[in-house]
PyMOL Python script that loads the backbone (N, CA, C, O; Angstrom):
from pymol import cmd

cmd.read_pdbstr("""\
ATOM      1  N   MET A   1     -13.500 -33.409  -1.261  1.00  0.00           N
ATOM      2  CA  MET A   1     -12.067 -33.223  -0.825  1.00  0.00           C
ATOM      3  C   MET A   1     -11.616 -31.885  -1.710  1.00  0.00           C
ATOM      4  O   MET A   1     -10.928 -30.991  -1.216  1.00  0.00           O
ATOM      5  N   LYS A   2     -12.060 -31.869  -2.977  1.00  0.00           N
ATOM      6  CA  LYS A   2     -11.509 -30.643  -3.706  1.00  0.00           C
ATOM      7  C   LYS A   2     -12.018 -29.308  -3.084  1.00  0.00           C
ATOM      8  O   LYS A   2     -11.309 -28.302  -3.129  1.00  0.00           O
ATOM      9  N   ASN A   3     -13.370 -29.304  -2.449  1.00  0.00           N
ATOM     10  CA  ASN A   3     -13.831 -28.202  -1.801  1.00  0.00           C
ATOM     11  C   ASN A   3     -12.986 -27.730  -0.574  1.00  0.00           C
ATOM     12  O   ASN A   3     -12.754 -26.550  -0.312  1.00  0.00           O
ATOM     13  N   LEU A   4     -12.561 -28.800   0.133  1.00  0.00           N
ATOM     14  CA  LEU A   4     -11.680 -28.621   1.199  1.00  0.00           C
ATOM     15  C   LEU A   4     -10.349 -27.989   0.775  1.00  0.00           C
ATOM     16  O   LEU A   4      -9.910 -27.008   1.376  1.00  0.00           O
ATOM     17  N   ILE A   5      -9.768 -28.493  -0.161  1.00  0.00           N
ATOM     18  CA  ILE A   5      -8.476 -27.978  -0.550  1.00  0.00           C
ATOM     19  C   ILE A   5      -8.673 -26.472  -1.236  1.00  0.00           C
ATOM     20  O   ILE A   5      -7.810 -25.602  -1.118  1.00  0.00           O
ATOM     21  N   ALA A   6      -9.825 -26.288  -1.914  1.00  0.00           N
ATOM     22  CA  ALA A   6      -9.993 -24.924  -2.370  1.00  0.00           C
ATOM     23  C   ALA A   6     -10.172 -23.886  -1.171  1.00  0.00           C
ATOM     24  O   ALA A   6      -9.601 -22.796  -1.151  1.00  0.00           O
ATOM     25  N   GLU A   7     -11.079 -24.375  -0.120  1.00  0.00           N
ATOM     26  CA  GLU A   7     -11.160 -23.466   0.942  1.00  0.00           C
ATOM     27  C   GLU A   7      -9.884 -23.201   1.744  1.00  0.00           C
ATOM     28  O   GLU A   7      -9.630 -22.114   2.262  1.00  0.00           O
ATOM     29  N   LEU A   8      -9.015 -24.405   1.810  1.00  0.00           N
ATOM     30  CA  LEU A   8      -7.718 -24.033   2.400  1.00  0.00           C
ATOM     31  C   LEU A   8      -6.794 -23.092   1.699  1.00  0.00           C
ATOM     32  O   LEU A   8      -6.001 -22.373   2.307  1.00  0.00           O
ATOM     33  N   LEU A   9      -6.923 -23.120   0.371  1.00  0.00           N
ATOM     34  CA  LEU A   9      -6.024 -22.262  -0.449  1.00  0.00           C
ATOM     35  C   LEU A   9      -6.626 -20.908  -0.402  1.00  0.00           C
ATOM     36  O   LEU A   9      -5.927 -19.921  -0.633  1.00  0.00           O
ATOM     37  N   LEU A  10      -7.872 -20.809  -0.119  1.00  0.00           N
ATOM     38  CA  LEU A  10      -8.312 -19.319  -0.090  1.00  0.00           C
ATOM     39  C   LEU A  10      -8.056 -18.736   1.205  1.00  0.00           C
ATOM     40  O   LEU A  10      -7.791 -17.541   1.334  1.00  0.00           O
ATOM     41  N   LYS A  11      -8.133 -19.582   2.207  1.00  0.00           N
ATOM     42  CA  LYS A  11      -7.720 -19.049   3.492  1.00  0.00           C
ATOM     43  C   LYS A  11      -6.234 -18.707   3.549  1.00  0.00           C
ATOM     44  O   LYS A  11      -5.859 -17.746   4.222  1.00  0.00           O
ATOM     45  N   LEU A  12      -5.400 -19.446   2.881  1.00  0.00           N
ATOM     46  CA  LEU A  12      -4.065 -19.264   2.921  1.00  0.00           C
ATOM     47  C   LEU A  12      -3.689 -17.979   2.104  1.00  0.00           C
ATOM     48  O   LEU A  12      -2.759 -17.277   2.499  1.00  0.00           O
ATOM     49  N   ALA A  13      -4.349 -17.679   1.046  1.00  0.00           N
ATOM     50  CA  ALA A  13      -4.296 -16.372   0.342  1.00  0.00           C
ATOM     51  C   ALA A  13      -4.618 -15.259   1.148  1.00  0.00           C
ATOM     52  O   ALA A  13      -3.899 -14.260   1.126  1.00  0.00           O
ATOM     53  N   GLU A  14      -5.710 -15.334   1.918  1.00  0.00           N
ATOM     54  CA  GLU A  14      -6.284 -14.477   2.896  1.00  0.00           C
ATOM     55  C   GLU A  14      -5.164 -14.037   3.927  1.00  0.00           C
ATOM     56  O   GLU A  14      -4.926 -12.868   4.230  1.00  0.00           O
ATOM     57  N   LYS A  15      -4.509 -15.167   4.422  1.00  0.00           N
ATOM     58  CA  LYS A  15      -3.385 -14.855   5.430  1.00  0.00           C
ATOM     59  C   LYS A  15      -2.285 -14.200   4.836  1.00  0.00           C
ATOM     60  O   LYS A  15      -1.692 -13.311   5.447  1.00  0.00           O
ATOM     61  N   GLU A  16      -1.951 -14.564   3.678  1.00  0.00           N
ATOM     62  CA  GLU A  16      -0.798 -13.953   3.023  1.00  0.00           C
ATOM     63  C   GLU A  16      -1.028 -12.393   2.838  1.00  0.00           C
ATOM     64  O   GLU A  16      -0.181 -11.546   3.121  1.00  0.00           O
ATOM     65  N   GLU A  17      -2.285 -12.131   2.327  1.00  0.00           N
ATOM     66  CA  GLU A  17      -2.600 -10.672   2.145  1.00  0.00           C
ATOM     67  C   GLU A  17      -2.474  -9.884   3.371  1.00  0.00           C
ATOM     68  O   GLU A  17      -1.894  -8.799   3.391  1.00  0.00           O
ATOM     69  N   GLU A  18      -3.057 -10.469   4.470  1.00  0.00           N
ATOM     70  CA  GLU A  18      -2.915  -9.870   5.825  1.00  0.00           C
ATOM     71  C   GLU A  18      -1.551  -9.730   6.215  1.00  0.00           C
ATOM     72  O   GLU A  18      -1.210  -8.651   6.700  1.00  0.00           O
ATOM     73  N   SER A  19      -0.653 -10.712   6.073  1.00  0.00           N
ATOM     74  CA  SER A  19       0.663 -10.543   6.374  1.00  0.00           C
ATOM     75  C   SER A  19       1.473  -9.449   5.578  1.00  0.00           C
ATOM     76  O   SER A  19       2.391  -8.789   6.066  1.00  0.00           O
ATOM     77  N   LYS A  20       1.007  -9.347   4.284  1.00  0.00           N
ATOM     78  CA  LYS A  20       1.738  -8.275   3.471  1.00  0.00           C
ATOM     79  C   LYS A  20       1.257  -6.950   4.022  1.00  0.00           C
ATOM     80  O   LYS A  20       2.026  -5.989   4.053  1.00  0.00           O
ATOM     81  N   GLU A  21       0.118  -6.871   4.419  1.00  0.00           N
ATOM     82  CA  GLU A  21      -0.602  -5.663   5.044  1.00  0.00           C
ATOM     83  C   GLU A  21       0.304  -5.269   6.168  1.00  0.00           C
ATOM     84  O   GLU A  21       0.892  -4.188   6.161  1.00  0.00           O
ATOM     85  N   LEU A  22       0.419  -6.155   7.148  1.00  0.00           N
ATOM     86  CA  LEU A  22       1.223  -5.778   8.254  1.00  0.00           C
ATOM     87  C   LEU A  22       2.671  -5.435   8.114  1.00  0.00           C
ATOM     88  O   LEU A  22       3.266  -4.621   8.821  1.00  0.00           O
ATOM     89  N   VAL A  23       3.198  -6.157   7.101  1.00  0.00           N
ATOM     90  CA  VAL A  23       4.514  -5.656   6.717  1.00  0.00           C
ATOM     91  C   VAL A  23       4.669  -4.350   6.173  1.00  0.00           C
ATOM     92  O   VAL A  23       5.715  -3.737   6.389  1.00  0.00           O
ATOM     93  N   ALA A  24       3.697  -3.817   5.449  1.00  0.00           N
ATOM     94  CA  ALA A  24       3.700  -2.621   4.914  1.00  0.00           C
ATOM     95  C   ALA A  24       3.532  -1.571   6.175  1.00  0.00           C
ATOM     96  O   ALA A  24       4.247  -0.578   6.304  1.00  0.00           O
ATOM     97  N   GLN A  25       2.589  -1.903   6.988  1.00  0.00           N
ATOM     98  CA  GLN A  25       2.320  -1.023   8.077  1.00  0.00           C
ATOM     99  C   GLN A  25       3.596  -0.842   9.012  1.00  0.00           C
ATOM    100  O   GLN A  25       3.881   0.250   9.504  1.00  0.00           O
ATOM    101  N   VAL A  26       4.322  -1.966   9.212  1.00  0.00           N
ATOM    102  CA  VAL A  26       5.495  -1.849  10.074  1.00  0.00           C
ATOM    103  C   VAL A  26       6.634  -1.064   9.418  1.00  0.00           C
ATOM    104  O   VAL A  26       7.355  -0.297  10.056  1.00  0.00           O
ATOM    105  N   GLU A  27       6.754  -1.302   8.086  1.00  0.00           N
ATOM    106  CA  GLU A  27       7.590  -0.347   7.229  1.00  0.00           C
ATOM    107  C   GLU A  27       7.253   1.115   7.317  1.00  0.00           C
ATOM    108  O   GLU A  27       8.072   2.008   7.534  1.00  0.00           O
ATOM    109  N   ALA A  28       6.021   1.259   7.135  1.00  0.00           N
ATOM    110  CA  ALA A  28       5.588   2.624   7.229  1.00  0.00           C
ATOM    111  C   ALA A  28       5.888   3.349   8.650  1.00  0.00           C
ATOM    112  O   ALA A  28       6.373   4.477   8.739  1.00  0.00           O
ATOM    113  N   LEU A  29       5.587   2.672   9.552  1.00  0.00           N
ATOM    114  CA  LEU A  29       5.974   3.122  10.982  1.00  0.00           C
ATOM    115  C   LEU A  29       7.347   3.354  11.099  1.00  0.00           C
ATOM    116  O   LEU A  29       7.699   4.372  11.695  1.00  0.00           O
ATOM    117  N   GLU A  30       8.228   2.558  10.616  1.00  0.00           N
ATOM    118  CA  GLU A  30       9.599   2.561  10.739  1.00  0.00           C
ATOM    119  C   GLU A  30      10.125   3.860   9.994  1.00  0.00           C
ATOM    120  O   GLU A  30      10.990   4.586  10.486  1.00  0.00           O
ATOM    121  N   ILE A  31       9.568   4.072   8.850  1.00  0.00           N
ATOM    122  CA  ILE A  31       9.979   5.439   7.974  1.00  0.00           C
ATOM    123  C   ILE A  31       9.585   6.570   8.852  1.00  0.00           C
ATOM    124  O   ILE A  31      10.392   7.480   9.040  1.00  0.00           O
ATOM    125  N   VAL A  32       8.325   6.589   9.444  1.00  0.00           N
ATOM    126  CA  VAL A  32       8.014   7.710  10.168  1.00  0.00           C
ATOM    127  C   VAL A  32       8.724   7.939  11.295  1.00  0.00           C
ATOM    128  O   VAL A  32       9.076   9.079  11.595  1.00  0.00           O
ATOM    129  N   LEU A  33       9.031   6.788  12.095  1.00  0.00           N
ATOM    130  CA  LEU A  33       9.800   7.068  13.491  1.00  0.00           C
ATOM    131  C   LEU A  33      11.292   7.559  13.133  1.00  0.00           C
ATOM    132  O   LEU A  33      11.904   8.392  13.802  1.00  0.00           O
ATOM    133  N   THR A  34      11.778   6.934  12.003  1.00  0.00           N
ATOM    134  CA  THR A  34      13.297   7.420  11.561  1.00  0.00           C
ATOM    135  C   THR A  34      13.266   8.888  11.287  1.00  0.00           C
ATOM    136  O   THR A  34      14.164   9.595  11.743  1.00  0.00           O
ATOM    137  N   ALA A  35      12.316   9.389  10.587  1.00  0.00           N
ATOM    138  CA  ALA A  35      12.171  10.751  10.274  1.00  0.00           C
ATOM    139  C   ALA A  35      12.037  11.593  11.394  1.00  0.00           C
ATOM    140  O   ALA A  35      12.630  12.672  11.430  1.00  0.00           O
ATOM    141  N   MET A  36      11.241  11.164  12.408  1.00  0.00           N
ATOM    142  CA  MET A  36      10.995  11.890  13.662  1.00  0.00           C
ATOM    143  C   MET A  36      12.290  11.890  14.488  1.00  0.00           C
ATOM    144  O   MET A  36      12.740  12.917  14.996  1.00  0.00           O
ATOM    145  N   LEU A  37      12.870  10.671  14.595  1.00  0.00           N
ATOM    146  CA  LEU A  37      14.115  10.691  15.399  1.00  0.00           C
ATOM    147  C   LEU A  37      15.206  11.543  14.883  1.00  0.00           C
ATOM    148  O   LEU A  37      15.904  12.173  15.677  1.00  0.00           O
ATOM    149  N   ARG A  38      15.414  11.611  13.536  1.00  0.00           N
ATOM    150  CA  ARG A  38      16.330  12.387  12.976  1.00  0.00           C
ATOM    151  C   ARG A  38      16.074  14.010  13.151  1.00  0.00           C
ATOM    152  O   ARG A  38      16.983  14.829  13.022  1.00  0.00           O
ATOM    153  N   LYS A  39      15.068  14.266  13.381  1.00  0.00           N
ATOM    154  CA  LYS A  39      14.657  15.884  13.636  1.00  0.00           C
ATOM    155  C   LYS A  39      14.880  16.277  15.119  1.00  0.00           C
ATOM    156  O   LYS A  39      14.839  17.471  15.415  1.00  0.00           O
ATOM    157  N   LEU A  40      15.151  15.185  16.219  1.00  0.00           N
ATOM    158  CA  LEU A  40      15.335  15.671  17.425  1.00  0.00           C
ATOM    159  C   LEU A  40      16.742  16.091  17.738  1.00  0.00           C
ATOM    160  O   LEU A  40      17.715  15.669  17.114  1.00  0.00           O
ATOM    161  N   ASN A  41      16.804  16.983  18.780  1.00  0.00           N
ATOM    162  CA  ASN A  41      18.322  17.292  18.976  1.00  0.00           C
ATOM    163  C   ASN A  41      18.764  16.278  19.989  1.00  0.00           C
ATOM    164  O   ASN A  41      17.978  15.486  20.510  1.00  0.00           O
ATOM    165  N   PRO A  42      20.181  16.332  20.280  1.00  0.00           N
ATOM    166  CA  PRO A  42      20.784  15.071  20.858  1.00  0.00           C
ATOM    167  C   PRO A  42      20.207  14.846  22.256  1.00  0.00           C
ATOM    168  O   PRO A  42      20.019  13.707  22.684  1.00  0.00           O
ATOM    169  N   ASP A  43      19.938  15.915  22.940  1.00  0.00           N
ATOM    170  CA  ASP A  43      19.330  15.643  24.322  1.00  0.00           C
ATOM    171  C   ASP A  43      18.101  14.950  24.232  1.00  0.00           C
ATOM    172  O   ASP A  43      17.878  13.938  24.896  1.00  0.00           O
ATOM    173  N   GLN A  44      17.138  15.545  23.286  1.00  0.00           N
ATOM    174  CA  GLN A  44      15.786  14.859  23.238  1.00  0.00           C
ATOM    175  C   GLN A  44      16.009  13.400  22.811  1.00  0.00           C
ATOM    176  O   GLN A  44      15.254  12.556  23.293  1.00  0.00           O
ATOM    177  N   PHE A  45      16.923  13.039  21.998  1.00  0.00           N
ATOM    178  CA  PHE A  45      17.091  11.733  21.469  1.00  0.00           C
ATOM    179  C   PHE A  45      17.566  10.890  22.689  1.00  0.00           C
ATOM    180  O   PHE A  45      16.987   9.835  22.948  1.00  0.00           O
ATOM    181  N   HIS A  46      18.576  11.320  23.418  1.00  0.00           N
ATOM    182  CA  HIS A  46      19.031  10.626  24.630  1.00  0.00           C
ATOM    183  C   HIS A  46      17.970  10.452  25.678  1.00  0.00           C
ATOM    184  O   HIS A  46      17.944   9.426  26.357  1.00  0.00           O
ATOM    185  N   ASP A  47      16.976  11.546  25.856  1.00  0.00           N
ATOM    186  CA  ASP A  47      16.005  11.225  26.717  1.00  0.00           C
ATOM    187  C   ASP A  47      15.051  10.109  26.257  1.00  0.00           C
ATOM    188  O   ASP A  47      14.582   9.330  27.087  1.00  0.00           O
ATOM    189  N   ILE A  48      14.777  10.025  25.042  1.00  0.00           N
ATOM    190  CA  ILE A  48      13.801   9.048  24.571  1.00  0.00           C
ATOM    191  C   ILE A  48      14.567   7.662  24.719  1.00  0.00           C
ATOM    192  O   ILE A  48      13.943   6.700  25.168  1.00  0.00           O
ATOM    193  N   GLU A  49      15.970   7.527  24.337  1.00  0.00           N
ATOM    194  CA  GLU A  49      16.751   6.413  24.510  1.00  0.00           C
ATOM    195  C   GLU A  49      16.716   5.975  25.972  1.00  0.00           C
ATOM    196  O   GLU A  49      16.657   4.765  26.186  1.00  0.00           O
ATOM    197  N   ALA A  50      16.744   6.778  26.947  1.00  0.00           N
ATOM    198  CA  ALA A  50      16.771   6.478  28.235  1.00  0.00           C
ATOM    199  C   ALA A  50      15.429   5.835  28.798  1.00  0.00           C
ATOM    200  O   ALA A  50      15.361   4.866  29.554  1.00  0.00           O
ATOM    201  N   ALA A  51      14.341   6.600  28.256  1.00  0.00           N
ATOM    202  CA  ALA A  51      13.059   6.077  28.596  1.00  0.00           C
ATOM    203  C   ALA A  51      12.724   4.480  28.133  1.00  0.00           C
ATOM    204  O   ALA A  51      12.122   3.652  28.817  1.00  0.00           O
ATOM    205  N   ILE A  52      13.216   4.310  26.949  1.00  0.00           N
ATOM    206  CA  ILE A  52      13.090   2.986  26.185  1.00  0.00           C
ATOM    207  C   ILE A  52      13.864   1.948  27.122  1.00  0.00           C
ATOM    208  O   ILE A  52      13.383   0.850  27.402  1.00  0.00           O
ATOM    209  N   LYS A  53      15.100   2.391  27.580  1.00  0.00           N
ATOM    210  CA  LYS A  53      15.845   1.524  28.244  1.00  0.00           C
ATOM    211  C   LYS A  53      15.135   1.217  29.792  1.00  0.00           C
ATOM    212  O   LYS A  53      15.325   0.155  30.384  1.00  0.00           O
ATOM    213  N   LEU A  54      14.425   2.152  30.246  1.00  0.00           N
ATOM    214  CA  LEU A  54      13.750   1.933  31.336  1.00  0.00           C
ATOM    215  C   LEU A  54      12.518   1.076  31.184  1.00  0.00           C
ATOM    216  O   LEU A  54      12.102   0.345  32.082  1.00  0.00           O
ATOM    217  N   ALA A  55      11.951   1.208  29.987  1.00  0.00           N
ATOM    218  CA  ALA A  55      10.745   0.299  29.672  1.00  0.00           C
ATOM    219  C   ALA A  55      11.106  -1.092  29.332  1.00  0.00           C
ATOM    220  O   ALA A  55      10.280  -1.999  29.431  1.00  0.00           O
ATOM    221  N   MET A  56      12.353  -1.288  28.923  1.00  0.00           N
ATOM    222  CA  MET A  56      12.856  -2.607  28.617  1.00  0.00           C
ATOM    223  C   MET A  56      14.124  -3.014  29.444  1.00  0.00           C
ATOM    224  O   MET A  56      15.242  -3.134  28.943  1.00  0.00           O
ATOM    225  N   PRO A  57      13.814  -3.220  30.819  1.00  0.00           N
ATOM    226  CA  PRO A  57      15.177  -3.446  31.513  1.00  0.00           C
ATOM    227  C   PRO A  57      15.784  -4.634  31.189  1.00  0.00           C
ATOM    228  O   PRO A  57      15.197  -5.479  30.514  1.00  0.00           O
ATOM    229  N   PRO A  58      16.952  -4.789  31.621  1.00  0.00           N
ATOM    230  CA  PRO A  58      18.010  -5.972  31.290  1.00  0.00           C
ATOM    231  C   PRO A  58      17.180  -7.361  31.730  1.00  0.00           C
ATOM    232  O   PRO A  58      16.425  -7.339  32.702  1.00  0.00           O
ATOM    233  N   VAL A  59      17.355  -8.396  31.045  1.00  0.00           N
ATOM    234  CA  VAL A  59      16.742  -9.585  31.470  1.00  0.00           C
ATOM    235  C   VAL A  59      18.014 -10.478  31.614  1.00  0.00           C
ATOM    236  O   VAL A  59      18.964 -10.422  30.833  1.00  0.00           O
ATOM    237  N   ALA A  60      17.938 -11.278  32.656  1.00  0.00           N
ATOM    238  CA  ALA A  60      18.908 -12.364  32.888  1.00  0.00           C
ATOM    239  C   ALA A  60      19.039 -13.246  31.657  1.00  0.00           C
ATOM    240  O   ALA A  60      18.033 -13.653  31.077  1.00  0.00           O
ATOM    241  N   PRO A  61      20.268 -13.544  31.254  1.00  0.00           N
ATOM    242  CA  PRO A  61      20.335 -14.327  30.038  1.00  0.00           C
ATOM    243  C   PRO A  61      19.527 -15.687  29.933  1.00  0.00           C
ATOM    244  O   PRO A  61      19.083 -16.112  28.867  1.00  0.00           O
ATOM    245  N   ALA A  62      19.390 -16.298  31.112  1.00  0.00           N
ATOM    246  CA  ALA A  62      18.459 -17.415  31.232  1.00  0.00           C
ATOM    247  C   ALA A  62      17.061 -17.127  30.949  1.00  0.00           C
ATOM    248  O   ALA A  62      16.386 -18.024  30.444  1.00  0.00           O
ATOM    249  N   ALA A  63      16.565 -16.064  31.191  1.00  0.00           N
ATOM    250  CA  ALA A  63      15.225 -15.464  30.871  1.00  0.00           C
ATOM    251  C   ALA A  63      14.930 -14.886  29.561  1.00  0.00           C
ATOM    252  O   ALA A  63      13.780 -14.662  29.184  1.00  0.00           O
ATOM    253  N   GLU A  64      16.093 -14.620  28.797  1.00  0.00           N
ATOM    254  CA  GLU A  64      15.882 -14.181  27.382  1.00  0.00           C
ATOM    255  C   GLU A  64      15.326 -15.152  26.413  1.00  0.00           C
ATOM    256  O   GLU A  64      15.863 -16.246  26.238  1.00  0.00           O
ATOM    257  N   THR A  65      14.314 -14.795  25.812  1.00  0.00           N
ATOM    258  CA  THR A  65      13.731 -15.762  24.838  1.00  0.00           C
ATOM    259  C   THR A  65      14.062 -15.141  23.414  1.00  0.00           C
ATOM    260  O   THR A  65      14.359 -13.964  23.210  1.00  0.00           O
ATOM    261  N   PRO A  66      13.963 -16.079  22.532  1.00  0.00           N
ATOM    262  CA  PRO A  66      14.012 -15.514  21.043  1.00  0.00           C
ATOM    263  C   PRO A  66      13.244 -14.247  20.615  1.00  0.00           C
ATOM    264  O   PRO A  66      13.648 -13.375  19.846  1.00  0.00           O
ATOM    265  N   ASP A  67      12.049 -14.310  21.263  1.00  0.00           N
ATOM    266  CA  ASP A  67      11.184 -13.040  20.968  1.00  0.00           C
ATOM    267  C   ASP A  67      11.705 -11.832  21.713  1.00  0.00           C
ATOM    268  O   ASP A  67      11.675 -10.742  21.141  1.00  0.00           O
ATOM    269  N   THR A  68      12.136 -11.926  22.828  1.00  0.00           N
ATOM    270  CA  THR A  68      12.709 -10.757  23.635  1.00  0.00           C
ATOM    271  C   THR A  68      13.914 -10.277  22.989  1.00  0.00           C
ATOM    272  O   THR A  68      14.111  -9.063  22.929  1.00  0.00           O
ATOM    273  N   THR A  69      14.887 -11.250  22.414  1.00  0.00           N
ATOM    274  CA  THR A  69      16.036 -10.979  21.756  1.00  0.00           C
ATOM    275  C   THR A  69      15.733 -10.139  20.483  1.00  0.00           C
ATOM    276  O   THR A  69      16.350  -9.104  20.232  1.00  0.00           O
ATOM    277  N   MET A  70      14.724 -10.656  19.677  1.00  0.00           N
ATOM    278  CA  MET A  70      14.417 -10.025  18.391  1.00  0.00           C
ATOM    279  C   MET A  70      13.725  -8.726  18.719  1.00  0.00           C
ATOM    280  O   MET A  70      13.804  -7.871  17.837  1.00  0.00           O
ATOM    281  N   LEU A  71      13.048  -8.401  19.838  1.00  0.00           N
ATOM    282  CA  LEU A  71      12.475  -7.155  20.006  1.00  0.00           C
ATOM    283  C   LEU A  71      13.505  -6.183  20.278  1.00  0.00           C
ATOM    284  O   LEU A  71      13.481  -5.073  19.744  1.00  0.00           O
ATOM    285  N   ARG A  72      14.617  -6.625  21.266  1.00  0.00           N
ATOM    286  CA  ARG A  72      15.722  -5.804  21.632  1.00  0.00           C
ATOM    287  C   ARG A  72      16.528  -5.406  20.368  1.00  0.00           C
ATOM    288  O   ARG A  72      16.943  -4.257  20.217  1.00  0.00           O
ATOM    289  N   ASN A  73      16.723  -6.337  19.520  1.00  0.00           N
ATOM    290  CA  ASN A  73      17.421  -6.110  18.319  1.00  0.00           C
ATOM    291  C   ASN A  73      16.765  -5.071  17.416  1.00  0.00           C
ATOM    292  O   ASN A  73      17.488  -4.212  16.911  1.00  0.00           O
ATOM    293  N   TYR A  74      15.558  -5.077  17.191  1.00  0.00           N
ATOM    294  CA  TYR A  74      14.724  -4.223  16.415  1.00  0.00           C
ATOM    295  C   TYR A  74      14.785  -2.814  16.957  1.00  0.00           C
ATOM    296  O   TYR A  74      14.922  -1.826  16.236  1.00  0.00           O
ATOM    297  N   VAL A  75      14.670  -2.783  18.342  1.00  0.00           N
ATOM    298  CA  VAL A  75      14.659  -1.337  19.017  1.00  0.00           C
ATOM    299  C   VAL A  75      15.948  -0.750  18.840  1.00  0.00           C
ATOM    300  O   VAL A  75      16.021   0.446  18.558  1.00  0.00           O
ATOM    301  N   GLU A  76      17.160  -1.577  18.995  1.00  0.00           N
ATOM    302  CA  GLU A  76      18.402  -1.270  18.775  1.00  0.00           C
ATOM    303  C   GLU A  76      18.592  -0.648  17.367  1.00  0.00           C
ATOM    304  O   GLU A  76      19.080   0.476  17.248  1.00  0.00           O
ATOM    305  N   LYS A  77      18.240  -1.315  16.409  1.00  0.00           N
ATOM    306  CA  LYS A  77      18.409  -1.039  15.077  1.00  0.00           C
ATOM    307  C   LYS A  77      17.595   0.257  14.647  1.00  0.00           C
ATOM    308  O   LYS A  77      18.057   1.048  13.825  1.00  0.00           O
ATOM    309  N   LEU A  78      16.428   0.416  15.217  1.00  0.00           N
ATOM    310  CA  LEU A  78      15.671   1.825  14.951  1.00  0.00           C
ATOM    311  C   LEU A  78      16.329   2.948  15.554  1.00  0.00           C
ATOM    312  O   LEU A  78      16.289   4.039  14.985  1.00  0.00           O
ATOM    313  N   LEU A  79      16.978   2.786  16.731  1.00  0.00           N
ATOM    314  CA  LEU A  79      17.652   3.937  17.395  1.00  0.00           C
ATOM    315  C   LEU A  79      19.077   4.030  16.830  1.00  0.00           C
ATOM    316  O   LEU A  79      19.524   5.166  16.677  1.00  0.00           O
ATOM    317  N   HIS A  80      19.751   3.114  16.542  1.00  0.00           N
ATOM    318  CA  HIS A  80      21.065   3.442  16.189  1.00  0.00           C
ATOM    319  C   HIS A  80      21.479   3.139  14.644  1.00  0.00           C
ATOM    320  O   HIS A  80      22.498   3.616  14.146  1.00  0.00           O
ATOM    321  N   HIS A  81      20.672   2.383  14.015  1.00  0.00           N
ATOM    322  CA  HIS A  81      20.886   2.115  12.612  1.00  0.00           C
ATOM    323  C   HIS A  81      19.619   2.363  11.752  1.00  0.00           C
ATOM    324  O   HIS A  81      19.227   1.463  11.009  1.00  0.00           O
ATOM    325  N   PRO A  82      19.002   3.480  11.818  1.00  0.00           N
ATOM    326  CA  PRO A  82      17.770   3.818  11.141  1.00  0.00           C
ATOM    327  C   PRO A  82      17.828   3.539   9.683  1.00  0.00           C
ATOM    328  O   PRO A  82      18.868   3.581   9.026  1.00  0.00           O
ATOM    329  N   ARG A  83      16.614   3.241   9.200  1.00  0.00           N
ATOM    330  CA  ARG A  83      16.554   3.059   7.809  1.00  0.00           C
ATOM    331  C   ARG A  83      16.906   4.388   6.985  1.00  0.00           C
ATOM    332  O   ARG A  83      16.566   5.505   7.375  1.00  0.00           O
ATOM    333  N   VAL A  84      17.542   4.176   5.936  1.00  0.00           N
ATOM    334  CA  VAL A  84      18.135   5.495   5.047  1.00  0.00           C
ATOM    335  C   VAL A  84      17.052   5.785   4.182  1.00  0.00           C
ATOM    336  O   VAL A  84      17.137   6.711   3.375  1.00  0.00           O
TER     337      VAL A  84
END
""", "prot")
cmd.dss("prot")
cmd.show_as("cartoon", "prot")
cmd.util.cbc("prot")
cmd.orient("prot")
């Protein structure tokens, strides 16, 4: 039983480390993307924004899931409220 608990704790620690790594990767991408967006002229920015809207067409409220809502919110945040 002790071995099983020890194994589970090790697996949990590994998963936590992987999670921290993913968070760091996402934050790094957010910083890079924000810097790139800030360098664009307004026309380029609006072209990118329009392309994103085409890639993410509106969904009927009944078809919206928590995951799609979260995705839309993050995209909106990156485009209009970027990290400082």
